[in-house]
N, C-alpha and C positions, 0 to 999 in steps of 0.2 A: 615068229614074225620076221619077214625079211627086212633087211636094212632099208631098202628103197621104200618099202611100205610105211615104215616109221616116218620117213621124211614126207611122203605123200600125205599121211594122216595129219602131220603137223601143219602142212600148208593148208589142208582142208579146214582144220580147226580155226586157224587164224582168219581164213576167209569167212567162216561162219560167225566168228566173233565180230568182225568188221561189219557184216551185214546186220547182225542183231543191234549193234550200236547205231547204225544208220536208221534202222527201222524205228528206233525209239528217239530219234532226233539228237543223238549224241555224236561226238567226234570219235571215230574208231581209235584214235591215238590215246584216248582217255582210259582205255581198257587194255590190260597187259596179262600175259599168260604165264602161269607157273606150271611147267611140265613136271608132273609128280613122278618121281623116280624111285619110289619105295620098291625094293627088290629088283630094280632094273639094273642090269650089269653095265659096266663102264662102256663097253663097245656100242651098246645101244644109245647111251647118252651122247657119245661122240657123234653118232649118226644124226641124232636130233639136233646136235649143235651145229651141223652143217647148214641147217635152214636159218638159224639165227632168230632173233626177235623174241626170245623167251628166257626165263630163268628156270632153274631146276629146284624142285621142292623135295626135301627129305623129311621123313617122319621119325627117324631114330638117329640120335647123335653118333653112336658108334659106327653105323653104316655110312653116315655122311662123312665122317672123318676119313675113312678109308678112301672114299671116292674123291673127296677134295684133295687128299694127299696125292692122288694119281693125276687128277685133271687140273688142279690149281684153281685160283680165283681171279686170274686175269682174263682168260677167254671164256670162262664159265662163271656164272653168277648163281648164288645159292640162297634159298630161303629155307627156314625151318618151319614146318607146318604141322607137326605132330604134337602130342602131349609131351611137354618138357618136364623132366624130373629135376628137382632142385640139385641133386648130386651130380648132374651132368652139365650144369650151367658153367662150370669152370672151363669147359671146352668151347663155349660159344663165341667169345669175343674174337673177331677177325675171321671167323668161318662164314658167317651168314650176314647178308645185307639187310634182312628183315626177319623178325620172329613173329609169326602169325598167331601164336597161341598162348599169350599171357592171360591167365584166368584168375589170378589172385595177387594181392599186394605183396605177399611174402616172396613169390616168384619174381615179381618185378624188382623187389629190393635186392634179391640175389643177383639178378642180371646187372643191375646198377652197380653193385659192389665189385663184381668181377670185371665189368667194363672199365670202371675207374682204375682198377689195378693195372689194366693194360693201356690206359690213356685213351680210351675209346668211348664213343657214345653209340649205343646199340638201338637202332630203330625197332619199334615193336607195335603190334596190333593187340588190342584187347579182345579176347574171345568172349562172345555173348551167347548164352543159351536162350535164344528167343522162343524156342518151342517148349521149353520146360521139360524136355525129355530127360529122364533120370540117368540114362546111360551116357549122356553127352556132358563134356566138360564145358565150362564157361560160367561167367558171372550172370546172375539173373538181371534182366533189364532194370528192375527196380533198385538194384544195388549198384548199378554202373556209376552213377554220379559220385557215390561215396568212394568207390574204388579209384576213380579218376582223381578225386580230391586227394586221396592218400598217396598217389604216385606222382602228382604234378611237380613236386619239389625234387624228384630224383634226377639229377643231371647226368647220370650215367646211362639213362635211357631216353628215348624220344618217342612219345606216343604219337603215332601217325594215323590211327584209324581203328576200325573194328573188323572182326571176323565172326562168321557163324557157320555151323554145319547143321542143316535141317535134317529131320528124319528122312531116311531114304524112301523114295516113292518112285515107281517106274513111270508115273505120269508127272512130267516136270511142272505142269501147272499147279500141282499140289504143293510145290515148294514156293510158289510165288508169294504167298502170304507171309512166309517166314523172311524172305528177302526184303519184302516191303517193310516188315516190322523192324528189321535191322536199320534200314535207311531212315525210318521215322525216329527211332531212338537216337540215331546219330544226329539227326537234325535238331532234336531237342537238346542234346548235349552241346552241340555247336552254338546254339543260341545263348548258352550260359557264358560263353567267352572265357573259359577257364584258362588261366595263365599257364603257359608251357605245354598246352595240350592242343594238338592238331588232329582233326578227325576227317581229313580229306579222303583217306583210303577206306574202301569197303572190300574185304576179301570174302567172296561168296560165289557159289556155283562150282559144280564139278562136271564130270563127263556127261551125265544124263540131263543136266538142267542149267548149263552155263549160259545158254542163250536167254532164258527167262531171268537169270540173275543179272545179266547185262541190261536187260530191259528195265530192271528195278534199281539200277545204279551201281552195280559192281565195278570196281576199278581193277581188281585182280580176280581171275578165275583159276581154279586149281584142277587141272585135267591130266589124268594118267591113263586110264584104260583105253580111252578113245584114241590115244596116241600110240601106246606101247602094247596094247592088247591085254587080255586077262592076266593078272599077276600070278606068279607062282606062289604057293603057300609059303609063309615065312613066319 
């Protein structure tokens, strides 16, 4: 994919995001873009960076470390959106502005511990498996309150919201019920007014269904293929 096409794609995605927000009566500024850079080389990230207005999302800590070492964290902003292994948490503090994929209390505790060692507070989202799909990570909706209660006292992390990954379906309308379910469970948890828990953010929606996700309340959408093209095998 040519470099100019990446920039054009990014502009188009941002326009579609804004229109989806307006269509659902929302302020487009409430919805932000994570450009998913899994397997994407540095030169393509630089091209996307010329457009501005997004952060970059990595799925693997080792790949992210290499890219962040090259590009830094001043002009480029990074989120971690993949499955996070506990033995990789020690590399997390200072690299990422938001972790989208905390799915159990032990992982939250590990992030808390390493963040405290670095004098930091790491913002996180709790991943919720709203579809019940066995292959997906995430806490079950019925267990979310207990998880939030267990991590509320951890001052090395800051819970900012929820994330989900619905089953892939080429018809984006088939994802709507899952996005709506995440919004509803978030609303129920917010009503509990749990101390030290903020659930403002909803990370949901990818290349094929981000507009539906925005209509259902997404504040972060994670888009890769629609910007950078089909990924190389990795």
